[in-house]
C-alpha positions in Angstrom: 127.7 86.9 108.5 125.9 85.0 111.2 127.7 82.0 112.6 124.3 80.4 113.2 122.0 78.8 110.6 119.2 81.1 111.9 120.5 84.6 111.2 118.0 86.3 113.5 119.8 85.5 116.7 120.9 88.5 118.7 122.4 89.1 122.1 119.9 90.2 124.7 116.9 88.3 123.2 114.5 86.3 125.3 116.3 83.0 125.9 113.1 81.2 125.2 113.2 82.3 121.5 117.0 82.0 121.1 116.7 78.4 122.2 114.3 77.8 119.4 116.4 79.6 116.8 119.5 77.5 117.7 117.5 74.4 116.6 117.5 75.4 112.9 118.5 72.7 110.4 118.6 75.1 107.5 119.9 78.6 106.7 117.0 81.1 107.2 118.5 83.5 104.6 118.3 80.8 101.9 114.6 80.2 102.6 114.0 84.0 102.7 115.6 84.4 99.4 113.4 81.6 97.9 110.3 83.4 99.3 111.3 86.8 98.1 112.5 85.9 94.6 116.3 85.9 95.2 119.1 87.3 97.3 119.1 90.7 95.5 115.5 91.3 96.4 116.1 90.1 100.0 119.1 92.4 100.4 117.1 95.4 99.1 114.2 94.6 101.5 116.6 94.8 104.4 118.4 97.9 103.2 115.1 99.7 102.8 113.8 98.6 106.2 117.0 99.8 107.8 116.6 103.2 106.1 113.2 103.6 107.7 114.6 102.6 111.1 117.3 105.2 110.7 114.9 108.1 110.0 112.6 108.7 113.1 110.5 111.2 111.2 109.1 108.3 109.2 107.7 106.7 112.4 104.4 107.2 114.1 104.4 109.7 116.9 102.7 107.0 119.1 100.8 103.8 118.3 98.1 104.3 115.8 95.9 102.0 117.8 95.3 104.9 120.2 94.4 107.4 117.4 90.9 108.6 116.4 90.0 108.2 112.7 90.7 111.8 111.7 94.1 111.5 113.4 94.8 108.4 111.5 93.9 110.1 108.2 96.1 113.1 109.0 99.0 110.8 110.1 98.7 108.8 106.9 98.8 112.0 104.8 101.8 113.2 106.7 103.6 110.0 106.2 102.8 109.8 102.5 104.4 113.2 102.0 107.5 112.0 103.8 107.5 108.8 101.8 107.7 110.8 98.6 110.3 113.1 99.9 112.6 110.2 100.9 111.9 108.1 97.8 115.0 109.1 95.8 117.3 108.4 98.7 115.8 105.1 99.8 114.7 103.2 96.7 115.4 102.5 93.0 112.8 104.6 91.4 112.6 102.3 88.4 111.5 99.4 90.7 107.9 99.9 91.6 108.0 97.0 94.2 110.8 98.8 96.1 108.7 101.9 96.2 105.6 100.1 97.4 107.5 98.2 100.1 109.1 101.4 101.3 105.6 102.9 101.5 104.2 100.0 103.4 107.0 100.2 106.0 106.1 103.9 106.6 102.3 103.8 106.4 101.5 100.3 107.6 98.6 98.2 106.3 95.7 100.4 107.5 95.7 102.4 104.2 96.9 105.8 103.0 95.9 108.4 100.4 97.9 106.9 97.5 96.8 103.3 98.0 94.4 103.0 95.1 96.4 105.5 92.9 99.5 103.2 93.0 97.9 99.8 93.1 94.9 100.2 90.7 94.8 103.5 88.9 98.3 103.5 87.4 98.0 99.8 86.2 94.5 100.6 84.9 95.8 103.6 82.9 98.6 101.5 81.5 96.3 98.7 80.3 93.4 100.8 79.1 94.7 104.2 77.9 96.0 104.6 74.3 99.4 106.0 73.5 98.2 109.6 73.3 96.4 109.3 76.6 99.3 107.7 78.3 101.6 110.5 77.1 99.2 113.0 78.7 98.3 111.3 82.0 100.9 108.6 82.9 103.9 110.9 83.7 101.6 113.0 85.9 100.3 109.9 87.6 103.8 108.7 88.3 105.0 112.1 89.5 101.8 112.4 91.6 100.7 115.7 90.2 97.2 114.3 90.9 95.8 111.6 93.2 93.4 109.3 91.5 91.2 106.4 92.5 89.1 103.7 90.7 85.3 104.0 90.9 83.6 100.9 89.9 81.5 99.5 92.7 78.1 101.0 93.3 75.7 101.1 96.2 73.5 98.5 94.5 76.0 96.6 92.3 79.6 95.3 92.7 81.0 92.2 91.1 78.3 92.0 88.4 79.9 94.5 86.0 77.3 94.1 83.3 74.6 95.5 85.6 76.3 98.7 86.8 73.8 101.6 86.6 76.2 104.5 86.0 75.8 105.6 82.4 78.1 107.4 80.0 76.0 108.6 77.1 77.8 110.1 74.1 76.7 113.5 72.6 78.1 113.7 69.1 77.1 117.4 68.8 79.5 118.5 71.5 81.7 115.3 71.4 81.2 114.9 75.1 80.2 112.1 77.4 77.3 112.7 79.8 78.0 110.7 83.0 75.1 110.1 85.2 74.0 108.1 88.3 70.3 108.0 87.6 69.3 106.1 90.8 70.4 106.0 94.4 71.7 102.5 93.9 73.9 103.8 91.0 75.9 105.9 93.5 79.5 104.9 93.3 80.3 103.4 96.7 83.6 102.2 98.3 86.3 103.6 96.1 89.3 104.0 98.3 90.6 107.6 98.8 87.6 109.1 97.0 86.1 110.4 100.2 88.6 113.2 100.9 91.9 112.6 99.0 91.5 112.0 95.3 91.0 114.7 92.7 90.7 112.3 89.7 89.2 108.9 89.2 88.6 106.2 86.7 84.9 105.6 86.4 83.4 102.4 85.1 80.1 103.2 83.3 77.7 101.7 80.8 78.8 103.2 77.4 75.8 104.3 75.4 76.3 105.7 71.9 74.0 105.9 68.9 71.2 104.5 71.1 73.0 101.3 72.0 74.5 100.1 75.3 77.9 98.5 74.8 78.5 97.6 78.4 80.8 98.9 81.1 83.9 100.9 80.0 86.5 103.0 81.8 86.5 106.8 81.8 89.2 109.0 83.4 87.7 112.2 84.9 88.6 115.1 87.2 86.4 115.3 90.4 88.0 118.0 92.5 89.6 121.4 91.7 93.4 121.0 91.6 94.0 124.2 93.7 91.1 124.4 96.1 90.4 120.6 96.3 86.7 121.4 96.3 84.3 119.0 94.5 83.5 120.1 91.0 80.0 121.2 90.1 77.8 118.3 88.9 79.2 115.9 91.4 78.3 114.9 95.0 81.2 113.2 96.9 81.7 112.2 100.5 83.2 109.7 102.9 81.1 106.5 103.6 82.0 106.4 107.3 83.7 103.9 109.7 84.5 100.4 108.5 85.5 97.0 109.8 89.1 97.9 108.9 91.4 100.1 106.8 90.6 103.1 109.1 93.3 105.3 107.5 91.6 104.9 104.0 88.8 107.4 103.1 86.5 105.2 101.1 84.0 107.4 99.4 80.7 107.7 97.5 80.0 109.7 94.4 76.9 110.8 92.5 77.3 112.2 88.9 74.6 114.6 87.8 74.7 114.6 84.0 78.4 115.4 84.4 80.0 116.3 81.0 83.5 115.3 80.1 85.4 115.2 76.7 85.2 112.3 74.3 88.8 111.5 75.0 88.0 110.9 78.7 87.1 107.4 77.6 90.2 105.2 77.9 90.7 104.0 74.3 93.4 101.4 74.1 91.0 98.6 73.7 87.5 99.9 72.6 87.1 103.3 70.9 84.3 105.7 70.1 84.9 107.9 67.0 83.9 111.6 66.9 80.6 110.7 65.1 79.7 108.2 67.8 80.7 105.0 66.0 81.7 102.3 68.5 84.9 100.3 67.7 85.0 97.1 69.8 88.1 95.5 71.4 89.8 92.5 69.9 88.7 90.5 73.0 85.7 91.2 75.1 87.6 90.8 78.4 90.4 93.1 77.6 88.7 95.8 79.6 88.9 93.6 82.7 92.7 93.5 82.6 93.1 95.8 85.6 90.8 93.7 87.7 92.7 90.6 86.7 95.9 92.3 87.7 94.6 93.2 91.2 93.2 89.7 91.7 96.6 88.3 90.9 98.3 90.7 93.3 95.8 89.9 96.0 97.0 86.3 96.2 100.5 87.4 97.0 99.2 90.0 99.4 97.1 87.4 101.2 100.3 85.4 101.6 101.9 88.3 103.5 98.9 88.8 105.7 98.7 85.1 106.6 102.5 84.9 107.1 102.3 87.8 109.4 99.7 86.1 111.6 101.7 82.9 111.6 104.9 84.7 112.7 103.0 86.3 115.6 101.2 83.1 116.6 104.4 80.9 116.4 106.7 83.3 118.2 104.2 84.0 121.0 103.7 80.2 121.4 107.3 79.7 122.4 107.2 82.5 124.9 104.0 81.5 126.6 104.2 78.7 129.0 101.0 77.1 130.3 100.1 73.8 131.8 102.1 70.6 132.0 102.3 67.7 129.6 104.2 65.5 132.1 103.0 66.1 135.7 105.7 67.7 137.8 107.9 68.5 134.9 106.9 72.2 134.9 104.9 74.3 132.5 105.6 73.9 128.8 105.8 76.2 125.8 102.3 76.1 124.3 103.8 75.3 120.9 104.7 71.9 122.4 101.0 71.0 122.4 100.1 69.1 119.3 96.8 71.0 119.1 98.7 74.3 119.0 100.9 73.0 116.2 97.8 71.7 114.3 96.2 75.1 114.7 99.2 77.1 113.3 101.5 75.0 111.1 99.0 74.2 108.2 98.5 77.9 107.8 102.3 78.4 107.5 102.1 75.9 104.7 99.2 77.7 103.1 100.9 81.0 103.4 103.9 79.7 101.4 101.6 78.1 98.9 99.9 81.4 98.3 103.3 83.1 98.1 104.3 80.8 95.3 100.9 81.0 93.7 101.0 84.8 93.7 104.4 84.8 92.0 103.1 82.4 89.4 100.0 84.5 88.7 101.9 87.8 88.4 104.4 86.2 86.1 101.5 84.7 84.0 99.9 88.2 84.0 103.0 89.9 82.6 103.4 87.1 80.0 99.7 87.3 78.9 99.8 91.1 78.7 102.9 91.0 76.5 101.1 88.5 74.2 98.0 90.8 74.1 100.2 93.7 72.9 101.2 91.5 70.0 97.5 90.8 69.2 97.4 87.4 70.8 94.6 87.0 73.4 94.4 83.2 73.5 95.7 82.9 77.1 93.5 85.7 78.6 90.7 83.3 79.5 93.1 81.0 81.2 94.6 83.9 83.2 91.1 85.2 84.2 90.0 81.7 85.3 93.1 80.8 87.4 93.3 84.3 89.0 89.6 84.2 89.9 89.9 80.8 91.6 93.1 81.6 93.4 91.9 84.9 94.7 88.7 83.3 96.1 90.5 80.5 97.8 93.5 82.5 99.1 91.4 85.2 100.6 89.0 82.8 102.3 91.7 80.5 103.7 93.8 83.5 104.8 90.9 84.9 106.8 90.4 81.5 108.5 94.1 81.1 109.2 94.6 84.6 110.7 91.6 83.9 113.0 93.1 80.6 114.1 96.4 82.3 114.9 94.6 85.0 116.9 92.8 82.3 119.0 96.1 80.5 119.3 97.4 83.5 121.2 94.6 83.2 123.8 93.3 86.4 125.4 96.3 88.5 124.3 95.4 87.8 120.7 92.2 89.9 121.3 94.3 92.9 122.1 95.2 95.3 119.3 98.7 95.0 120.7 98.9 91.6 119.1 98.5 93.2 115.6 96.2 90.3 114.7 92.8 92.2 114.8 94.2 94.7 112.4 95.7 92.2 110.0 92.4 90.2 110.1 90.2 93.3 109.5 92.3 94.2 106.4 92.7 90.7 105.1 89.0 89.6 105.5 88.0 92.5 103.2 89.7 90.6 100.4 86.9 88.0 100.5 84.6 90.7 99.0 86.7 93.5 97.3 87.7 93.0 93.7 85.2 90.2 93.2 83.1 88.5 95.9 84.5 85.1 96.4 81.5 83.0 95.6 80.9 84.9 92.4 84.6 84.5 91.4 84.3 80.7 91.9 81.3 80.8 89.5 83.3 82.8 87.0 85.9 80.1 87.1 83.0 77.6 86.7 82.1 79.1 83.3 85.6 78.4 82.2 85.4 74.8 83.6 82.1 74.3 81.8 83.9 74.8 78.5 86.5 72.4 79.5 83.9 69.8 80.5 82.2 70.2 77.1 85.5 69.5 75.4 86.1 66.5 77.6 82.8 65.2 76.4 83.5 65.9 72.8 87.0 64.4 72.7 89.5 67.1 73.5 90.4 70.8 73.7 89.7 73.1 70.8 92.5 75.5 71.7 96.0 75.6 73.3 95.7 75.5 77.1 97.9 76.4 80.0 99.7 73.4 81.5 97.6 73.7 84.7 94.5 72.6 82.7 96.0 69.8 80.7 95.1 67.2 83.3 91.4 67.4 82.3 92.3 65.6 79.1 94.5 62.9 80.7 93.4 59.5 82.1 94.3 59.1 85.7 94.4 55.9 87.9 91.1 54.2 88.7 91.8 54.3 92.5 94.0 56.6 94.6 97.5 55.5 95.3 97.8 57.4 98.5 99.1 55.2 101.3 99.5 52.1 99.2 103.0 50.8 98.3 104.1 54.3 97.4 106.4 56.2 99.9 104.7 59.0 101.8 107.2 61.4 100.4 106.2 60.6 96.8 103.5 63.3 96.3 102.4 62.3 92.8 99.5 60.1 94.2 98.2 63.2 95.9 98.4 65.3 92.8 96.6 62.5 90.9 93.9 62.4 93.6 93.3 66.2 93.5 93.1 66.0 89.7 90.7 63.1 89.8 88.4 65.1 92.2 88.6 68.2 90.0 87.8 66.2 86.8 85.0 64.3 88.4 83.3 67.3 90.1 83.6 69.3 86.9 82.0 66.6 84.8 79.3 66.0 87.4 78.4 69.7 87.6 78.3 69.8 83.8 76.1 66.7 83.5 73.8 68.1 86.2 73.4 71.4 84.3 72.8 69.6 81.0 70.2 67.3 82.6 68.4 70.3 84.1 68.3 71.9 80.7 66.8 68.7 79.2 64.1 69.0 81.8 63.1 72.3 80.3 65.0 74.8 82.4 66.8 77.6 80.7 70.6 77.6 80.8 70.7 80.4 83.4 68.3 78.6 85.8 70.0 75.3 85.2 73.4 76.9 86.1 71.9 78.5 89.2 70.4 75.2 90.3 73.8 73.5 90.0 75.9 76.4 91.3 77.0 74.7 94.5 78.3 71.8 92.4 80.2 74.2 90.2 81.6 76.0 93.3 83.0 72.6 94.5 84.5 72.0 91.1 86.1 75.4 91.0 87.6 74.9 94.5 88.9 71.5 93.5 90.5 72.9 90.3 92.2 75.7 92.4 93.5 73.1 94.8 95.2 71.3 91.9 96.8 74.5 90.7 98.2 75.6 94.0 99.5 72.1 94.8 101.3 71.8 91.5 102.8 75.3 91.7 104.0 74.6 95.2 105.6 71.3 94.2 107.3 72.8 91.2 108.9 75.6 93.3 110.2 73.1 95.9 111.8 71.0 93.1 113.5 74.1 91.8 115.2 74.8 95.2 119.0 74.2 94.9 120.0 74.4 98.6 119.6 71.0 100.2 118.7 72.1 103.7 116.2 74.6 102.4 114.7 72.1 100.0 114.3 69.6 102.9 112.4 72.0 105.1 110.3 73.2 102.2 109.6 69.5 101.4 108.3 69.1 105.0 106.1 72.1 104.6 104.9 70.9 101.2 104.1 67.5 102.7 102.1 69.0 105.5 100.2 71.2 103.0 99.4 68.3 100.6 98.3 65.8 103.3 96.3 68.5 105.1 94.5 69.3 101.9 93.8 65.6 101.4 92.0 65.7 104.8 90.1 68.8 103.6 89.1 66.9 100.5 88.3 63.7 102.3 84.5 63.6 101.5 85.2 64.3 97.8 87.7 61.5 97.7 85.5 59.0 99.4 82.1 59.7 97.8 82.9 57.9 94.5 85.1 55.2 96.1 88.3 56.7 94.6 89.9 56.5 98.1 88.9 54.5 101.2 88.8 55.3 104.9 92.2 53.8 105.5 93.8 56.1 103.0 92.3 59.1 104.6 93.4 57.9 108.0 96.9 57.5 106.5 96.9 61.1 105.2 95.7 62.5 108.6 98.5 60.6 110.4 101.0 62.0 107.9 99.8 65.5 109.0 100.4 64.7 112.6 103.8 63.1 112.0 104.9 66.1 110.0 103.8 68.6 112.7 106.4 67.0 114.9 109.0 67.1 112.3 108.4 70.8 111.6 108.2 71.7 115.3 112.0 72.2 115.9 112.3 74.5 112.8 109.0 76.4 113.4 110.5 79.6 114.7 113.2 79.6 112.0 110.6 79.0 109.3 108.5 82.0 110.3 111.7 84.1 110.8 112.4 83.3 107.1 109.3 85.2 106.1 111.7 88.1 106.9 109.2 90.5 108.5 110.8 93.1 110.7 109.0 94.5 113.8 107.7 97.5 111.9 106.0 95.3 109.4 104.6 92.9 112.0 103.3 95.8 114.2 102.8 93.3 117.0 104.0 93.2 120.6 103.3 89.5 120.8 105.3 88.7 117.7 108.3 91.0 118.2 111.7 89.6 117.1 113.4 89.7 120.4 110.7 87.8 122.3 110.4 90.3 125.1 106.6 90.2 125.1 105.3 90.8 128.6 107.4 93.9 129.5 106.5 95.5 126.2 102.8 94.7 126.6 102.9 96.7 129.8 104.7 99.6 128.1 102.2 99.5 125.2 99.2 99.7 127.6 100.7 102.7 129.4 100.5 104.7 126.2 96.7 104.6 126.2 95.4 108.1 126.3 93.0 107.1 129.1 96.0 106.7 131.4 96.8 110.4 131.1 94.0 111.1 133.7 93.7 109.1 136.9 90.0 110.0 137.2 87.9 110.3 134.1 86.1 113.7 133.9 82.7 112.0 133.6 83.1 109.6 136.5 81.4 111.6 139.2 78.6 112.6 136.8 77.6 109.0 136.1 79.2 106.0 137.9 80.2 108.0 140.9 76.7 109.4 141.2 75.2 105.9 140.8 77.3 104.5 143.6 76.7 107.5 145.9 73.0 107.3 145.4 73.1 103.5 146.2 75.0 104.2 149.4 72.4 106.8 150.5 69.5 104.4 149.8 71.2 101.7 151.8 71.4 104.0 154.8 67.6 104.8 154.7 
């Protein structure tokens, strides 16, 4: 047991970072336990991490930053095999999260051949396959007798599921489906691990039976021979090439050429097609989207980890780097002592924690709603879909912004792959478009808000609603109470203000849409012409949800020291978001300029309050050096000597003179010398 409140202090660390850790006013393990859902979870994280450290064969032979893409793919495949061989010794096999964490420590965040199989395919089978299909496929999926992916996105269509071009036409004579990609744009594009790894996939295709199209449905099909791994006849499959990030993932393309599969290849838990071709619809039209909703919920928690990672790197490096003087003659200061550096990083620490709690909330809500659905109750599915869509859109966008701010906060060294920040950014920013492009998701949430607006106009909700939505039907104060005679630490006026903005923007977007319809526009065109208004309303609603969830989690904290530091972070988060929403608070006179100035000053005051605890807060995210994958953010603070060692590992340094030098640059310089002598 550490004698210090910060349990990350070790002998031999850089004194600059030890000095910071000694300032802690709270126990870092208490906060870590709060962020990771309890001490038992935290203890297991650390035990699993230690297991990986104790087994060198699970490590990379040299930094993957210096590997070519094919080497990365091979290294990822090698590590996946080792991951599975060590699973029984390292983790509780009944705990999927332990297995995934173990895998992440081994493979990193750049992807691996089982990525989609574990994260998407297995949940999709569990939610969409009937009992007989589960008995046949799920044990094999869990034991990894096959590797499967999820093929939904096409070259010409992604988020708009209703317009996917891939077709599955039922042939009652043979009781088979004929899967086809009739156009170039129908080509399945982007499925992770389809390029070279997977031999099965779930395919989303337009279900056509008895001459009628019933929309996109999931089908589970084999795409490669289990022994030779060659692509099966009737299919064309390949890798889509280099990407912005996720270089160890073989994203692929697939064309289906009237490819026949059995009737039972259709996943039939929700909708069914009988042998004669009769279509039996699901009890709720969005049940088929349950896998997407799960992934969107999980993405929020994942974004928290990515943003937290960047904040750890940015904060730790900022107490090692000294540059410039605040007081002339007093010597160079740690760059974290500059208010601008704090303003650049600390609000993103707060957002990372907000997304962490939001992700926990969403996944709990998902499990609860799925349990209700199994009992035939689908009432809460629309609430879940709406909240998950909004949070996914906001979390991914703000995470990308925050990581980039942390990278720039590290100056030139942040541009080096040694910082780990370019990699985490390249992976995280993809979240803005995968599993639902953010703008489209905000407009999906807008459809839900439109129903709530109609109910507000008509007198009240027509169905039971999640508590996050109840504020729509309550009367708030006429003016904001922020910065009046209410203490700055009383956050209810901020929640009221966020709710007012969400109510007002939702009603205004609704009224604009209805007025456009009265002018003769169709509903679809009216919605398009008010889409920016609806986007603002969706963002405002999501702000309400994240703020309430964050506040509730802080109130539930039992340790006084931890609650105090969390309260400081919550205060920073809320007042920072007030500043972000300033225009919306001012435009109808709900708040005035003095109140916005008050909120902005609270942000600056809270930066100073958080500063002594900054290193301890990011330590509490509990990322070990293997997870961070960053020379700048390493736990011991020995940055500069390890930057030099990292650079020495560059393959270019194996040769003093590059073999092509004399052929090109050397020749150019020699010719220039000869000309100068003429």
